[in-house]
N, C-alpha and C positions, 0 to 999 in steps of 0.2 A: 162722321166717327166721335160723341163725344169725348170730351178730355176725360182723364180718369179723375175719380174722386178721393181727394188726399186720404189715405189711412188712418182707420185712428185703433191705436191699439185696446184690444180688449180689455184690458186690464184700466184702462183708461174708465169707462162705462163704470165699473164699481167704485174708481176713486172719486170720479164729477160726483155721482149720487151722491154716494155717504160726504163730499165738501168740497165745494167747487174747488174752494182756495189750495187743497190739498191736491186735487187734481190738475192745478197749473203749476206749485212748485215742482211735483214731478217731472210734469209732462212739456212744460213750457220754459221754466227756470231749467231743470234738470237737476235738482237738489233731492237728497234722501237722505234717511238716517235711519238706524236699526236700533231697535230696543230688543227685550225677551220674545214679546209678542211674534214679532213678524221675523224671529231668529224661527222660534217656534214655526210658523205658516212656509219659511221657507223650507226647514226641513220635511216639513209634512209634504210640500209640491216634491221636491227631490225625490224621495221615497216615490212617490207615486209616479214618478217618471223614469225612474232607476228601472232596469231589466230590459231583456227585449218583451214585444207581445209576445203574447198566449193564446192558448186559444184553449177551451171547454167545451164541454157538450152542446152545440144548438148555436156557441159564442164564440166570436172570435177577440182578443182585447187589442187593442192599440194605446202607445201610453209616448206620451209626448208629441202629440201630434200635430206639427204645424197646418194651418187654417189659412181661409183667407176669403173673403167676399170683394169681389171686385165691385159688381153692383151694388153694395152696401158700403163701400169703403172701412174694412174691417181685419182686423188678422190678428191672430195671437197664435198663441200656444193649447190644446187639448188635454188636461192632467190623464185621462182616461177616457177611450170610445169603445163602446161594446159592440158590434157588429156582429148583426145576430141572423143565424140562416135563414128566417124567410125575409131578409131585408131590411129587419128595421136597424135604426141607426139612434145610441144612447149616447149623450155625454154623461160626464160625472167629475164634475168640480169638487177639488178637497179644502177646506177650510179649518183651519185649527180650533175658529171658538163654538160658536151655537147660533142657531136661526135670530135674526133679526127680525128688529118691528120694519126697518126702510125692506124698501125693492130692491138694495145693489147689488147683493149676491143673485136675485133670480137674473137682473139686469145683463148681469155676464156669462150667465150658460144661457143665456137667451139667445148672445149674438153668436156663443159658439155653435147656437144650433144653426143660424141665420149663415156661418160660415160652412159645416158644415154641409148642405144643402147645397152651397154652393161647389163645394169642393168635390163630392159624389155626383154633381149635375143631377140632383133632389128637384122637383117640382116645391115650392115655396109651400111649406106647412106642413108636408109630410113628415119630419120630425115633431112627432109631437108632446114627447115629454121628455126631461134630464132629471139628474141627480143632484143634491149638493149634500156631501158627504163631511158633518160637523166632528172633528177628532174631539170634542170637550163630550160629546154624544156620543161618539163611535156607533154612529148610525143614518142613514141615509132618509132625506126628506125627499119628496118627487115635487118637481116645479112642472110644472104643464103651461107650454107654449103658446097661448091663447092670443087671439087677436092684440089684445089690452097691452098683454105684457110684449109683442113683437112692436107696435106702435110705441109703447114708451122705450126701450132698446134703440129705435130709429132715430127719436126725440130728442135721447140724451149723447147721441153720437154726434147730430148735428151740430150741439151743443158744444161739443167738447171739439170737433171739427173748426166751429166758428172762432169760439176762445184760442185753438194754438193759431190760428193763420192770423189773428189778431193779436196775436201774443201780448196778450192780457191777464195780465194776474189780480184773482177778486179780492177785494181789502180783508181784513180778519173780523170775525162775526164771534166773540169767547162762547161757547158752548161748554158747561159740564162734560155733557154726556160725549160729544163728540172730541173736542181737544184736550183732555185731559189722558183718554187711549192713547193718541195718536203720537207713530214715535219721531216726528214731524215736529211737534210744538216747542222745542227751544227754538227753531229754524223759524217757523210762523211767528212766535210771540203775540197770540191773540191776548192777552192778558193789555199785555205792555202798548200793544196798539190801541185798545178802547182806553187805557189811563191818558195817553198822549192826546186823544179826542176830546176824552175828558175835560183833560186841560185848557185845551185850546179852546173850545166852548166854553170854558168859566172865564176865561181871560176877555173873550169874545165879549161877552154879556157884560163886563166889569169895565170894559171898552164903551161899549153902547150907552150905559150908563151914565159912566163919567160926561160922551157928549152930548148926551138928551139935559142934561143939567147944565149943560155951558152954555154963557147967556148969545 
């Protein structure tokens, strides 16, 4: 029997694809800071998880469902899972914002699909789609779990696993679009690190000029 794969939290997939340094700060260094946006997101998830499962005509709804895939080394909790009468299983992930240009949210819910296929002993590829519910828009966005997205999800999981095993945090690279909204920006200090690197480079150039000018 092969050794079990080190498990990667489903949330880490989203964190890594958004920013590898953010992922390392949370999942390697174990630091966290909450701001208004993350507090809103937490409340939204708590609301999605709250209450018992329920049944509607033709569908049973499970909330806060723990899932895992030993094969792929993934685990986490699904906000909502719809279990339809004909056997179709559909994960629904709640997000506070709106659809994004990157695929971080899609990868996270695709990881849920992989775990659900293992949890319910389904053939891989049998869960074909899920939904991202964005709070700002108050509507669902369909995510198709095609082969490209599945491969991307497993690739990101392997990168997160390697990062955790090596216990390394990537250096900061400031991006206004990614860093300014991040709740960890005061712990990460991407602007300060960029300034220190720039200062060090300036001193290095000055020293090299002095050495080159010396007889």
